[in-house]
C-alpha positions as CSV (number, residue, x, y, z in Angstrom):
1,X,-15.9,36.7,-11.3
2,X,-16.5,40.2,-9.8
3,X,-16.7,40.2,-5.9
4,X,-20.3,41.5,-5.9
5,X,-21.4,38.8,-8.4
6,X,-19.9,36.2,-6.2
7,X,-21.6,37.6,-3.1
8,X,-24.9,37.7,-4.9
9,X,-24.5,34.1,-5.9
10,X,-23.5,32.8,-2.4
11,X,-27.1,32.4,-1.0
12,X,-28.1,30.3,-4.1
13,X,-24.9,28.2,-3.8
14,X,-25.6,27.6,-0.1
15,X,-29.2,26.7,-0.8
16,X,-28.0,24.2,-3.4
17,X,-25.4,22.7,-1.1
18,X,-28.0,22.4,1.7
19,X,-30.5,20.7,-0.7
20,X,-27.7,18.3,-1.8
21,X,-26.9,17.5,1.8
22,X,-30.5,16.8,2.7
23,X,-30.8,14.6,-0.4
24,X,-27.6,12.7,0.4
25,X,-28.9,12.0,3.9
26,X,-31.9,10.2,2.6
27,X,-31.6,6.4,2.0
28,X,-31.2,5.3,-1.6
29,X,-34.0,3.5,-3.2
30,X,-32.9,0.5,-5.4
31,X,-31.4,-2.9,-5.2
32,X,-29.9,-5.8,-7.2
33,X,-31.8,-7.0,-10.3
34,X,-31.4,-9.3,-13.3
35,X,-29.4,-12.3,-12.2
36,X,-30.0,-15.4,-10.1
37,X,-26.6,-16.1,-8.7
38,X,-27.9,-18.9,-6.4
39,X,-28.9,-20.9,-9.5
40,X,-25.5,-20.7,-11.1
41,X,-23.7,-21.4,-7.9
42,X,-25.5,-24.8,-7.6
43,X,-22.8,-26.0,-10.0
44,X,-20.1,-25.5,-7.4
45,X,-22.2,-26.6,-4.3
46,X,-21.9,-30.4,-4.4
47,X,-24.1,-30.9,-1.3
48,X,-27.0,-29.0,-2.8
49,X,-26.4,-30.4,-6.3
50,X,-26.2,-34.2,-5.6
51,X,-29.9,-34.7,-4.6
52,X,-31.0,-32.8,-7.7
53,X,-28.8,-35.0,-9.9
54,X,-30.3,-38.1,-8.4
55,X,-33.9,-36.8,-8.8
56,X,-33.2,-35.8,-12.4
57,X,-31.6,-39.2,-13.3
58,X,-34.8,-41.0,-12.1
59,X,-37.2,-39.0,-14.3
60,X,-38.6,-40.1,-17.7
61,X,-36.5,-38.4,-20.4
62,X,-37.7,-35.6,-22.6
63,X,-36.4,-36.1,-26.1
64,X,-35.3,-33.7,-28.8
65,X,-33.0,-33.9,-31.8
66,X,-30.6,-31.1,-30.7
67,X,-30.3,-29.7,-27.2
68,X,-28.9,-26.2,-26.8
69,X,-27.6,-25.2,-23.3
70,X,-27.5,-21.4,-22.9
71,X,-29.8,-18.7,-24.3
72,X,-27.4,-15.8,-24.9
73,X,-26.6,-14.4,-28.3
74,X,-24.8,-17.6,-29.4
75,X,-27.5,-19.9,-28.2
76,X,-30.3,-17.8,-29.9
77,X,-28.3,-17.6,-33.1
78,X,-27.9,-21.4,-33.1
79,X,-31.6,-21.9,-32.4
80,X,-32.6,-19.4,-35.1
81,X,-30.5,-21.2,-37.7
82,X,-31.8,-24.7,-36.7
83,X,-35.4,-23.4,-36.9
84,X,-34.8,-22.0,-40.4
85,X,-33.5,-25.5,-41.4
86,X,-36.7,-27.1,-39.9
87,X,-34.7,-29.0,-37.2
88,X,-36.1,-30.1,-33.9
89,X,-34.4,-28.6,-30.9
90,X,-34.9,-27.3,-27.4
91,X,-33.0,-24.6,-25.6
92,X,-32.4,-24.6,-21.8
93,X,-31.6,-21.2,-20.2
94,X,-30.6,-20.5,-16.6
95,X,-32.3,-17.1,-16.2
96,X,-36.0,-16.3,-16.6
97,X,-35.3,-14.4,-19.9
98,X,-33.0,-15.3,-22.7
99,X,-30.4,-12.8,-24.0
100,X,-27.3,-13.5,-21.9
101,X,-25.1,-10.4,-21.6
102,X,-27.5,-8.5,-23.9
103,X,-30.6,-8.5,-21.7
104,X,-32.6,-5.4,-20.9
105,X,-34.8,-3.9,-18.2
106,X,-37.4,-1.2,-17.5
107,X,-37.0,1.4,-14.8
108,X,-39.6,4.0,-14.0
109,X,-41.4,2.9,-17.2
110,X,-38.3,3.5,-19.3
111,X,-36.4,0.9,-21.2
112,X,-32.7,0.5,-20.3
113,X,-29.9,-2.1,-20.8
114,X,-28.5,-4.5,-18.3
115,X,-25.4,-5.3,-20.5
116,X,-24.3,-4.8,-24.1
117,X,-25.9,-1.6,-25.4
118,X,-24.8,-1.1,-29.1
119,X,-23.8,-2.9,-32.3
120,X,-21.4,-1.3,-34.9
121,X,-22.8,-1.7,-38.4
122,X,-21.2,-5.0,-39.7
123,X,-18.4,-5.1,-42.2
124,X,-18.0,-7.5,-45.1
125,X,-16.5,-10.3,-42.9
126,X,-19.8,-10.6,-40.9
127,X,-22.4,-11.5,-43.5
128,X,-24.4,-13.5,-40.9
129,X,-24.9,-10.4,-38.8
130,X,-25.8,-8.4,-41.9
131,X,-28.4,-11.0,-42.8
132,X,-29.9,-10.8,-39.3
133,X,-30.3,-7.1,-39.5
134,X,-31.9,-7.4,-42.9
135,X,-34.4,-10.0,-41.6
136,X,-35.2,-7.9,-38.6
137,X,-35.9,-4.8,-40.7
138,X,-33.0,-2.8,-39.3
139,X,-31.3,-2.6,-42.7
140,X,-32.4,-2.8,-46.3
141,X,-30.7,-2.9,-49.6
142,X,-31.2,0.2,-51.8
143,X,-29.5,0.8,-55.1
144,X,-26.7,-1.6,-54.3
145,X,-25.9,-0.2,-50.8
146,X,-27.1,-0.9,-47.3
147,X,-29.4,1.6,-45.7
148,X,-30.1,1.5,-41.9
149,X,-33.2,2.5,-40.1
150,X,-32.4,6.1,-38.9
151,X,-34.3,5.5,-35.7
152,X,-31.8,2.8,-34.8
153,X,-28.6,4.5,-35.8
154,X,-27.2,6.4,-32.8
155,X,-28.4,9.9,-32.8
156,X,-26.0,12.9,-32.5
157,X,-24.3,14.0,-30.4
158,X,-22.8,10.5,-29.9
159,X,-19.8,10.8,-27.5
160,X,-18.1,13.3,-25.2
161,X,-15.2,13.3,-22.7
162,X,-15.0,15.3,-19.5
163,X,-11.4,16.6,-19.6
164,X,-9.7,19.5,-17.7
165,X,-13.0,20.9,-16.3
166,X,-15.2,20.7,-19.3
167,X,-16.8,18.4,-21.9
168,X,-15.2,17.8,-25.2
169,X,-16.7,16.1,-28.3
170,X,-15.5,12.6,-28.8
171,X,-13.7,10.3,-26.4
172,X,-10.1,10.9,-27.5
173,X,-8.4,13.5,-25.4
174,X,-7.9,16.8,-27.4
175,X,-4.6,17.0,-29.3
176,X,-3.6,20.1,-27.3
177,X,0.1,19.6,-27.6
178,X,2.6,18.8,-30.4
179,X,3.8,15.8,-28.5
180,X,0.3,14.3,-28.2
181,X,-0.6,14.9,-31.8
182,X,2.7,13.3,-32.9
183,X,1.9,10.2,-30.8
184,X,-1.6,10.0,-32.2
185,X,-0.1,10.1,-35.7
186,X,2.5,7.4,-34.9
187,X,-0.1,5.1,-33.4
188,X,-2.4,5.6,-36.3
189,X,0.4,4.7,-38.7
190,X,1.1,1.5,-36.6
191,X,-2.5,0.5,-36.9
192,X,-2.6,1.1,-40.6
193,X,0.6,-0.9,-41.0
194,X,-1.0,-3.8,-39.1
195,X,-4.1,-3.7,-41.2
196,X,-2.1,-3.6,-44.4
197,X,0.6,-6.2,-43.6
198,X,-1.1,-8.6,-41.2
199,X,-4.8,-8.3,-41.7
200,X,-7.6,-8.1,-39.1
201,X,-11.3,-9.0,-39.3
202,X,-14.5,-9.0,-37.3
203,X,-15.2,-11.7,-36.4
204,X,-11.5,-12.4,-35.8
205,X,-11.2,-15.9,-37.3
206,X,-12.0,-14.5,-40.8
207,X,-8.5,-13.1,-40.9
208,X,-5.6,-15.6,-41.5
209,X,-3.5,-16.2,-38.4
210,X,0.2,-15.6,-39.1
211,X,3.5,-15.5,-37.2
212,X,3.1,-11.7,-37.0
213,X,-0.2,-12.1,-35.2
214,X,1.3,-14.7,-32.9
215,X,4.2,-12.3,-32.0
216,X,1.6,-9.7,-31.0
217,X,-0.5,-12.2,-29.1
218,X,2.6,-13.3,-27.0
219,X,3.0,-9.9,-25.2
220,X,0.9,-7.4,-23.3
221,X,-0.4,-4.4,-25.2
222,X,1.3,-2.0,-22.8
223,X,4.7,-3.7,-23.5
224,X,4.2,-3.3,-27.2
225,X,3.3,0.3,-26.8
226,X,6.4,0.9,-24.6
227,X,8.6,-0.8,-27.3
228,X,7.1,1.6,-29.9
229,X,7.9,4.6,-27.8
230,X,4.2,5.5,-27.5
231,X,4.2,6.9,-24.0
232,X,2.1,10.1,-24.2
233,X,-0.3,10.0,-21.1
234,X,-3.4,11.1,-23.1
235,X,-2.9,8.4,-25.7
236,X,-2.1,5.8,-23.1
237,X,-5.2,6.6,-21.0
238,X,-7.4,6.4,-24.1
239,X,-6.0,3.0,-25.3
240,X,-6.3,1.6,-21.7
241,X,-9.9,2.9,-21.7
242,X,-10.7,1.1,-25.0
243,X,-9.3,-2.1,-23.7
244,X,-11.3,-1.9,-20.5
245,X,-14.4,-1.0,-22.4
246,X,-14.2,-3.9,-25.0
247,X,-12.3,-6.5,-23.1
248,X,-12.9,-5.9,-19.4
249,X,-9.2,-5.3,-18.5
250,X,-6.5,-2.7,-19.2
251,X,-3.7,-2.5,-21.6
252,X,-1.3,-4.2,-19.2
253,X,-3.5,-7.3,-19.1
254,X,-4.7,-7.8,-22.6
255,X,-2.5,-8.9,-25.5
256,X,-1.0,-6.6,-28.1
257,X,-3.0,-8.5,-30.7
258,X,-6.2,-7.5,-28.8
259,X,-5.1,-3.9,-28.5
260,X,-4.5,-3.5,-32.2
261,X,-7.5,-5.7,-33.2
262,X,-9.8,-3.2,-31.5
263,X,-8.9,-0.6,-34.1
264,X,-7.6,-2.6,-37.1
265,X,-10.6,-4.9,-37.4
266,X,-12.9,-1.9,-37.8
267,X,-12.3,1.8,-38.2
268,X,-8.5,2.2,-37.8
269,X,-7.2,5.1,-35.8
270,X,-7.0,8.7,-37.1
271,X,-6.6,10.8,-34.0
272,X,-3.7,12.9,-35.4
273,X,-5.7,14.1,-38.5
274,X,-7.2,17.5,-38.5
275,X,-10.6,17.6,-36.9
276,X,-10.4,14.0,-36.0
277,X,-11.2,14.3,-32.3
278,X,-14.4,12.4,-32.9
279,X,-12.7,10.0,-35.3
280,X,-14.2,6.8,-33.8
281,X,-17.7,7.7,-34.9
282,X,-18.5,4.9,-37.2
283,X,-22.2,4.1,-37.6
284,X,-23.5,2.5,-34.5
285,X,-26.9,0.8,-33.9
286,X,-28.4,1.2,-30.5
287,X,-31.8,1.0,-28.7
288,X,-33.0,2.3,-25.3
289,X,-32.8,-1.3,-23.9
290,X,-29.5,-1.8,-25.7
291,X,-28.9,-5.1,-27.5
292,X,-31.8,-6.6,-25.7
293,X,-33.9,-5.3,-28.6
294,X,-31.9,-7.7,-30.9
295,X,-32.1,-10.7,-28.6
296,X,-35.8,-10.3,-28.0
297,X,-36.5,-10.1,-31.7
298,X,-34.5,-13.2,-32.2
299,X,-36.2,-15.1,-29.4
300,X,-39.8,-14.1,-30.2
301,X,-40.6,-16.6,-33.0
302,X,-38.7,-19.4,-31.0
303,X,-40.7,-19.0,-27.8
304,X,-42.1,-22.5,-27.5
305,X,-38.7,-24.1,-27.7
306,X,-36.9,-21.7,-25.3
307,X,-37.2,-23.1,-21.8
308,X,-36.1,-20.6,-19.2
309,X,-35.4,-21.1,-15.5
310,X,-33.5,-24.4,-16.2
311,X,-30.4,-25.0,-14.1
312,X,-28.4,-27.6,-16.1
313,X,-26.5,-29.8,-13.7
314,X,-24.7,-32.3,-15.8
315,X,-24.2,-33.3,-19.4
316,X,-22.9,-36.7,-20.7
317,X,-21.9,-37.5,-24.2
318,X,-22.7,-41.1,-25.0
319,X,-22.0,-43.3,-28.0
320,X,-25.5,-42.9,-29.5
321,X,-27.0,-39.9,-27.7
322,X,-26.3,-37.2,-25.2
323,X,-28.0,-37.0,-21.8
324,X,-28.5,-33.8,-19.8
325,X,-29.8,-33.5,-16.2
326,X,-31.5,-30.3,-15.2
327,X,-33.5,-28.6,-12.5
328,X,-36.6,-26.6,-13.4
329,X,-36.5,-23.7,-10.9
330,X,-40.0,-22.5,-11.8
331,X,-41.8,-25.8,-11.2
332,X,-39.2,-27.1,-8.7
333,X,-38.9,-30.3,-10.6
334,X,-36.0,-32.3,-11.9
335,X,-35.7,-33.0,-15.7
336,X,-33.7,-35.4,-17.8
337,X,-33.2,-34.7,-21.5
338,X,-31.8,-36.9,-24.3
339,X,-30.7,-35.7,-27.7
340,X,-28.6,-36.7,-30.7
341,X,-26.5,-33.5,-30.6
342,X,-25.6,-31.1,-27.8
343,X,-24.6,-27.4,-28.3
344,X,-22.9,-25.9,-25.3
345,X,-23.6,-22.1,-25.7
346,X,-22.3,-21.2,-22.3
347,X,-19.0,-19.8,-21.1
348,X,-16.3,-22.4,-21.6
349,X,-15.5,-22.7,-17.9
350,X,-19.2,-23.5,-17.2
351,X,-19.1,-26.1,-20.0
352,X,-16.2,-27.7,-18.4
353,X,-18.1,-28.1,-15.1
354,X,-21.2,-29.4,-16.8
355,X,-19.6,-32.1,-19.0
356,X,-18.9,-35.4,-17.2
357,X,-16.0,-35.9,-19.6
358,X,-14.8,-32.6,-21.0
359,X,-12.5,-32.7,-24.0
360,X,-8.8,-32.3,-23.2
361,X,-8.7,-29.1,-25.2
362,X,-11.4,-27.7,-22.9
363,X,-9.6,-28.8,-19.8
364,X,-6.4,-27.0,-21.0
365,X,-8.2,-23.8,-22.0
366,X,-10.1,-23.2,-18.8
367,X,-6.9,-23.4,-16.8
368,X,-5.7,-20.1,-18.5
369,X,-8.9,-18.3,-19.6
370,X,-9.9,-15.4,-17.4
371,X,-13.2,-13.6,-17.2
372,X,-13.9,-10.0,-16.1
373,X,-16.6,-9.0,-13.6
374,X,-18.8,-6.1,-14.5
375,X,-21.2,-3.8,-12.7
376,X,-24.0,-2.1,-14.6
377,X,-26.0,0.5,-12.7
378,X,-29.2,2.1,-14.0
379,X,-30.1,5.5,-12.5
380,X,-33.6,6.7,-12.8
381,X,-33.6,10.6,-12.9
382,X,-36.6,12.8,-12.5
383,X,-35.3,15.3,-15.0
384,X,-32.2,16.5,-16.9
385,X,-29.0,17.2,-15.1
386,X,-27.5,20.7,-15.0
387,X,-25.2,21.5,-17.9
388,X,-21.5,22.0,-17.7
389,X,-19.0,23.8,-20.0
390,X,-18.4,22.4,-23.4
391,X,-20.0,19.7,-25.5
392,X,-23.7,19.0,-25.0
393,X,-25.1,15.8,-23.3
394,X,-24.4,12.8,-25.5
395,X,-25.3,9.2,-25.8
396,X,-22.0,8.1,-24.3
397,X,-20.4,10.2,-21.6
398,X,-16.9,9.5,-20.2
399,X,-14.7,11.2,-17.6
400,X,-10.9,11.3,-18.3
401,X,-9.0,9.3,-15.7
402,X,-12.0,7.6,-14.1
403,X,-11.8,3.9,-13.2
404,X,-15.4,3.6,-14.4
405,X,-16.3,3.5,-18.1
406,X,-18.9,6.3,-18.1
407,X,-22.6,6.2,-18.8
408,X,-25.0,6.1,-21.7
409,X,-28.3,7.9,-21.7
410,X,-31.0,5.3,-22.3
411,X,-33.4,8.1,-23.4
412,X,-31.0,9.4,-26.1
413,X,-32.8,7.6,-28.9
414,X,-36.2,9.0,-28.2
415,X,-37.7,11.2,-31.0
416,X,-39.0,13.9,-28.6
417,X,-36.2,16.5,-28.4
418,X,-37.5,18.0,-25.1
419,X,-35.3,17.0,-22.1
420,X,-37.1,15.1,-19.4
421,X,-36.9,12.1,-17.0
422,X,-34.5,9.5,-18.2
423,X,-32.3,6.6,-17.2
424,X,-28.5,6.7,-17.2
425,X,-26.8,3.4,-17.5
426,X,-23.3,3.4,-15.9
427,X,-20.7,0.7,-16.8
428,X,-17.8,-0.5,-14.8
429,X,-15.4,-3.3,-15.7
430,X,-14.1,-4.3,-12.3
431,X,-10.7,-5.8,-11.4
432,X,-11.0,-9.6,-11.0
433,X,-10.1,-9.1,-7.3
434,X,-13.4,-7.3,-6.8
435,X,-15.5,-10.4,-7.9
436,X,-16.0,-11.8,-4.4
437,X,-17.0,-8.3,-3.1
438,X,-19.5,-8.0,-5.9
439,X,-21.3,-11.0,-4.5
440,X,-20.9,-10.4,-0.8
441,X,-21.2,-6.6,-0.4
442,X,-24.7,-5.1,-0.1
443,X,-26.1,-3.2,-3.1
444,X,-25.9,0.1,-1.2
445,X,-22.1,-0.2,-1.0
446,X,-21.8,-0.6,-4.7
447,X,-24.4,2.1,-5.4
448,X,-22.4,4.6,-3.4
449,X,-19.2,3.6,-5.3
450,X,-21.0,4.2,-8.6
451,X,-22.5,7.5,-7.6
452,X,-19.3,9.1,-6.1
453,X,-17.5,9.8,-9.4
454,X,-20.7,10.7,-11.2
455,X,-21.6,13.2,-8.6
456,X,-18.3,14.9,-9.2
457,X,-19.4,15.5,-12.8
458,X,-23.0,16.3,-11.9
459,X,-23.4,18.0,-8.5
460,X,-27.2,17.9,-8.8
461,X,-27.3,14.1,-9.4
462,X,-28.6,13.2,-5.9
463,X,-31.4,15.8,-6.2
464,X,-32.6,14.2,-9.5
465,X,-32.0,10.5,-8.5
466,X,-35.2,8.6,-8.0
467,X,-33.9,5.0,-7.9
468,X,-30.8,3.0,-8.7
469,X,-30.8,-0.6,-9.8
470,X,-27.7,-2.7,-10.2
471,X,-26.8,-5.7,-12.3
472,X,-23.7,-7.7,-11.3
473,X,-21.9,-9.9,-13.8
474,X,-19.5,-12.2,-12.1
475,X,-17.9,-13.5,-15.3
476,X,-19.1,-11.0,-17.9
477,X,-16.6,-11.5,-20.7
478,X,-13.4,-13.4,-21.6
479,X,-10.3,-11.3,-21.3
480,X,-7.9,-11.8,-24.3
481,X,-4.7,-12.2,-22.2
482,X,-1.4,-12.9,-24.0
483,X,-1.4,-16.3,-25.6
484,X,-5.1,-16.9,-25.5
485,X,-6.1,-15.9,-29.1
486,X,-3.4,-18.1,-30.6
487,X,-4.1,-21.1,-28.3
488,X,-4.4,-24.4,-30.2
489,X,-7.0,-25.5,-27.6
490,X,-9.2,-22.5,-28.5
491,X,-8.8,-23.3,-32.2
492,X,-9.8,-26.9,-31.6
493,X,-13.0,-26.0,-29.8
494,X,-13.9,-23.3,-32.3
495,X,-13.5,-25.7,-35.3
496,X,-15.1,-28.7,-33.6
497,X,-11.9,-30.7,-33.8
498,X,-12.0,-31.8,-30.2
499,X,-12.8,-35.5,-30.5
500,X,-16.5,-35.6,-29.5
501,X,-18.7,-35.6,-32.7
502,X,-22.0,-35.1,-30.8
503,X,-20.7,-32.1,-28.9
504,X,-20.5,-28.5,-30.3
505,X,-19.4,-25.3,-28.6
506,X,-21.0,-21.9,-29.4
507,X,-20.0,-18.8,-27.3
508,X,-18.0,-15.6,-27.7
509,X,-15.4,-17.3,-25.4
510,X,-14.3,-19.1,-28.6
511,X,-12.9,-15.8,-29.9
512,X,-11.1,-15.0,-26.6
513,X,-13.2,-11.8,-26.1
514,X,-16.9,-10.8,-26.1
515,X,-18.7,-8.8,-28.7
516,X,-22.0,-9.5,-30.5
517,X,-20.5,-10.3,-33.9
518,X,-18.3,-13.1,-32.4
519,X,-21.1,-14.6,-30.4
520,X,-23.6,-14.6,-33.2
521,X,-21.3,-16.1,-35.8
522,X,-20.2,-18.8,-33.3
523,X,-23.9,-19.8,-32.8
524,X,-24.5,-20.0,-36.5
525,X,-21.3,-22.0,-37.1
526,X,-22.4,-24.5,-34.4
527,X,-25.8,-24.9,-36.0
528,X,-24.2,-25.5,-39.4
529,X,-22.0,-28.3,-37.9
530,X,-25.2,-29.8,-36.3
531,X,-27.0,-29.7,-39.7
């Protein structure tokens, strides 16, 4: 830059800096939303729980054929299948809205997600999901192939990465050296070999489990990468990012099976091929409110049987029926339910707390299964942010090296091409050590931690920020740690071979990790066992 150009720009830069400082001095508008932690924590507060249990036990029972506990994706899938079969059921959900990790929100009149925000188009191993999309009008069959509603397919540009001072298309760091390109090619070959020789599927149980899978499952992904000599920093950052994004923990924590499954069960890895920097761009379905669009569509026809605001306190499996004690948070009344069959569509560690006599397989599993805490922050902006060098604003925007997972633009799917006010949804898979702080620290503390790295990308962020609302997930998803996927206890719970015929489990925890396809098929499978 010429000296006179710099001098001419200085007053504008100082004015911008002054405006940012004034904006930063103003208190943030926002707060916590979306979760009632005090309800869930009744399960571990014996002093508060005991009088509610006594009150519930003394009430006249409400009866149904099948009782479902939990209204996330699995619970709704189970309810939907039972309804299609004409079965009597009731579903009890802790929160005021069903949807689980796929709930949504509105901020400044704009829809935005509180959790899961996309669904890859399903492959041949997930016919249940494909059927759902057909029934909801997302997909249709035309001349022997599946055609998706263009409004629901993720619009372009889809992904970009902030790397070395500018934005690049795709999330894979550019292959700007011979070493990096060679490592990309070697990892791609390893994924292709795993697909060819072992086999992977989505959902995972549709692929036969072999000794080769078990060997991968026995070691951390980072150890396997070290053994393969795959050490290039750009590749290692990207693979660690993928693990944190899909599993809530990095490559040193998840198993090598999980690390390879991420690629081998879907699109493979082609980063070393010419022009493949955006190689992960399979067709993706998304909505402004994320996967809440799906769960709300699933829930709508079932509304009379979906009972929200119910804190389930205890479940007992009897010889002839099951009995469930609950607290209706809305009416502040105790309830007792009896049914012939019980579906526990909640995280497995919650099921273990609720069941008076949990199966031994469940006891063993919850000793080792870990769950990742997540923080989702929705930022209402008064207008578009200033551009930076490189690729244009995309649906998914990630910064190389950041501990956060980037942000998606909830307004990306709108049909109006003119930039305007929007909501950015920032995602952060936190270390498990941060879980207590997520509950105890004020929302302003976490808001500032979210904003700091984003402001480094967008210096005008504070000027455009109207409000920030945060959703905390204390136990957002199961982490596929070494040994979990091949656990005999997990297999017993998933197949229903746990010794209690009236009890069924339905949750993505049964896969060892959390994605829509796993949760949905688990719910359908539980309903089939009930039927």
